[in-house]
C-alpha positions, 0 to 999 in steps of 0.5 A: 741152247749152245747154238743160240749162245754162240749166235748172240756172242757173234752179233756182239762182236760185230756190233763192237767192230762198228764202234770208233777206236777211241772213246770219243763220240763223233760230236766235237770235244772242246775246252779252254787252253788259255785265258782267251784260247779254246780247243776243239777236237773234231773226228774225221769221217774215218772215225779214227783221226782228228783235227785239233783246232785252237781258237782265240788269242794270247798265250797257250798254257804250258802242259806236262807230258800227256797233260794237254786236255786233248791228250787227256781226252784221247786216252793212252799215249798211242792215240796222240798220233790220231791228231793228223791236222792242227789249226792255229789262230791268228793272235796265238802268241805262245805255243805251250810246252808238250802241246802237240807231241807225237801228232801225226801231222804233216803241214802246220801253219804257224801264224806270225803272231806266235812269239815262242814255242815251248819245250816238246811242243812238236816232239816226235811229230816225225812228218811235220813240215812247217815254217817259223814266222819272223815273229818267233823269238823263243824256241824251247828245247826239243820243240821239233825233236825227231825228224822234221822240216822246219824252215825259218822266214828269211826276215826273222831276226832271231832264228834261221835254218839250213840243210833244207830245214833240217837244222835250226840255229839262232840268227847269228848261229851262236846257238845250235837248237836242233838237228833232224834225226834223219840227217846222215853222214858228216856234220860240221858245227859252225865256228860261230856256235857258242852253245849247243842246246839240250838234246840238239843232236839227240838220236841222230844215229845216221851221222858218221865221222869225227865230231869236231867241237869248234873253239867257239863252243863253251856249253854242250847241253844235256844229252846233246849228242846222246845216241849219235853215230859219230865215230870220234870226238874232238872237244876243242880248246874252249868248252867250259860245260859238258851237260848231263848225258851229253855223249851218252850211248855214243857207242861208235865213238872210239880212239883217244879222248882229250878233256881240255883245260877249259872244262869246269863242269861235267854232268852225270853220265856224260860219257857213259856207254861210249866206245872209247878205247884209247888214251884219256888225257884229262887236262880239265881244271876240275877239282872233283872228278865225277863219280862213275863217269867212265865206269866200264869203258875201254880206255887203255890209259888215263892221265889226270891234271894237277887240279883234280883233288878227288876221283869220284866213287866208281869213276873207273870201275870195271874198266878192264882194259885200263892198264896205266893210271898217272895221277896229278900232283894235287890229288887228295882223295880216291873214292870207293870202288873208283878203280875196282876190277879195272885192268891196272898193271904194273907199279901203282904209285901216288903223289905226295898230296894224297890224303885218303884212299877209300874203301875198295878203291883198287880191290880186285885189280889183278894186274897190279904187281907193286903198290908204293905210298908217299911219305905223307898223312893219307888214310887208307880205308878198309879193303882198299887193295883187297883181292889184288892177287897179282901184287908182288911188292907193297911199300909203305914208308915211315910217315903219318899214314893211317889205316882204317880199323874194322869195328870187329878188329883188324885192318884188312887192307891188302888181304886175300892174296891167296895166290902167294905172289906177295914176296916183298913188304916194306912197312915203315908205319902200321897200326899199334894193334894187330899191325899185320892184320893189314896183310891177312891171308896174304903172307904165304909167299912172303920172302923179304920184310922190312919193318920200320920204326913206325911199327910198335908190335907184332900181333901173334901168329901174324907170320905163322903162314910166312914159311918162305920168309928168307930175310927180315929187318926189324927194330930191336925194340919191336914187341913181338908176341911169339906165344906158341912160336906164332911169329917164329918165322919172323925171329928166325929170319930177322936182323935187328936194328937200332937207330943210334944217331940222336940228330944233335950234331956239332959242326964237323962231327960224325954219328952212325945212324944204325947198328945191326944184329944179324942171326948166323947164316942170315942175310940182312936186307940191303939198306941205303941212306939219303940226306935231304940236305947234302950241303949241310949234312952228308951220309955215306953208304955205311950209314955214317952221318957227318955235319959239314954245314954251318949252325942252324942248318938242317937235314933229314937222314933216311934209311931206306930199303928199295927206295922206301924210308923205314927209319930216319933221323932229323939232324940239326947243327948246333953247339953244346953250351953248359949241357944244353944244345943250342941252334938257330935259324940261319935265315932271316926274311929280307928287310926294307931299307929305312936309313935306320939300324935294322934289328930283326929277330933271330929264332934261337932254340935250346934242346929243340925248344924255341926260347926268347931270352938267355942270349944276346944278338950282335948286328953288323951292317944292318943299316945300308943296302946289302947283306947284314949279319946277326950273331947269337951268343950265350954268354961269351959263347957264339951259337951261330950267325944268321944273315938277312938282306936289306933291300931298296927300290932301284935308283931314280932321279932325285926330285929337287926340294926347296925346304923353305916355307911356305912354298908358293903354289902355281897361279890359280885364277880362282885364288882370292875368290874363296867364300870362306870368311877366315880364308884371305884371298892372298893366303898361301893356302887359298887356292888349295882350299878352293880346289879341294872344296870345288872337288868336293873333298873338303867342306867348311866348318860352319858359319862361313868358315873353313878353320884353316888352323884347326887340326885335321882328324883321322876320320876326316882323312879317310873320308876325303880319300874315300871321296877321291876314290869315288865312294859314297861317304854318307852315313852315321857316324859321319866317318863310318863309310870312309873308315870301312873303306880305308880298312878294306883298302888297307889304307888305315886300321880304322882306329881313333877316327876322332883323333888328330892326324899327324903329318907323318900319319897323313903322308903314310895314308897318302903313300898307301893310297898311291901304291894301291892305285899303281903309282910308282913308289920311289923312296930315297934316303937322300930326300930326307937328308936336308931336314934337321928333324928327319930322325924324328920320323917313326920307322914305319913312316920313313919310306912314306916321308921319303916318297912324299918329299920326293914327289913335292907333296910335303916341303917342310918349313925352316929346314924341318918336316915336323912329322909328329905335329898335327896336320892343320886343315890348310896343310891338308888342303895344300897337300891334297891338291898336290896329291890330286895333280899327281894322280891326274884326278 
């Protein structure tokens, strides 16, 4: 029985061995692959390989990986290599995405009707040799990815190939499409290339030497150089976009890396798993530094451009060789785990712009010895510096810095320094509750602490482990919970200080900033002082403050330990009058010369509060160009004197003006040809009417009339100027388009569009338009001296009137400008013609 069973099994095995390797029968398998295309898969006599024949005309469908019907018919991906011959018909116009990937073809003839070849069309057809006809104009990414020989018809206006078909470019060599993966040795990218395609050199492991990106290149595509064998990288000076995984797994790339200022975008994992082991100079003008971009790499130092505002999460996590970090002056946020476990050593400082350090950003950085914070308003999150057991000094200035509190209490920021290396703390600011939980389990080696006025209380047992504490300095009013002598170590070592200066100082007066109470046998930490404005307020080494400046000048006096502020006083120089402390802002913004007295407001304070009454101001030299003064008094007592500059444009030749009216315009051959019944051919404004109507700037008022004596509205003027600027002014209401244009262009505020416009309003709009269009705005007071009504000009219109008269746009009549009079349509037409000639429009 057993022998018969064994014989049956042997027979079955022999029969199975005779079956083909795939499930396909010897008969052809066929189907459609486009509106007018079919496919046929024909098995060869060997029973394991196939010819794929495409028949018909038109575009082939695009497919997903493995989605082509012949791939579905073949089954598993490994069977795709059983296609050893591909026949394509004349009339085929598009080869679909993923059409023939991994086929084991050698020679494929692409018909000269093909216009485009899709993404991955011949992906990993590693033995393929073919020629692209001149008809092919579009080549998808990785159309010939792998090893290949693809030549291009010399007559192609779209593509070209080099290196015996191993490199594909656009015809003008502005795009690098694909490089065969068997290219070896040095590789030079032409200086014509602007775009390096996605996956262009992906997997070219045999190339070596430096990869130089020419300055012509602006875009490096996704995975363009992934896995290449280049040993160093020069990104040039013009690259803007670096794609996702662009240099991923370039493990042979070592040395320094410069990210040029031109870069605006860096994709995820662009430099992951590279071998760079020198300096990283990040010059890119990117505000957000990508997350995890250099995680685990071997850079020894990094410097950031001032443009970087955010360093992303885990950006340099576990960069063990990273010893030096130089932040840019614009940095605001450092993400969570950004430098966790990195090799940063020595002093760690931050720019004044800092706003936030996120959770665990610098945790477990064992080489950091000192942490210095700026005097800003940054928020430090939980655990930001936990586990940094090498830290010897922490300096937190008196500032608006904030710390993140855990839900279960405490602020564990600089914690678990169990090796007791932390010897010095300056804490100018701390949370009101459980302030010393910032340093939980870290005070065993503490020798010196200075506590600033920004700390209000010390929680119990905060200094219980600080048995080595030798010197301490803290505010006399500091609340210390010493139940059961839990903070006796602080009290025993501590010098108490009091801020005695109040900041309100008269000229040449003195105040002492601090007073001290030091326990017998103890040494007070050394305090230094700093003035932010020594020309106004000085402070000597003993803390004596002296006001040497003038009323209104200010300074901040800072008390510091080791360069870190722990107390400060804001000093203002002023004067006591009737029990109140008065001061002023001694500087007033520059004023523009108008020919009229200028009386800008002076900022006056009483006991630190801005006031607007209860004082008088006397102005001197406030008409002419130069320095003017404004003296503030309360009653008869002088508070102080502020100054301001009156400025005017540089001198220019005065344009002669003939104030007689009406002025004669230059000869116009169209004068006398007016089509309006109410405009006589010999009228002084006739040629101007013809001019503005011919230019399309003004129209008649109906029934063949122009209405020259009628008033012009503000809406008409903004519409005319909008037309002059080439804008379409159609719409409802009729002035709406001009109104919007004038407001956007800052020619008018858009109000009272149906109201009549005065002569000074008209020239003001023209003046603003001229300035916007780059015309020199010369405004001379001499231009108005010949007119008896110059004083009638509104202050805001003086400069415009000076300019308009100087340019001959407005000439007045009988020695008067009539600035408040309404501008008639005849006057507007005349002024507009002169204005257009001035603009050469």
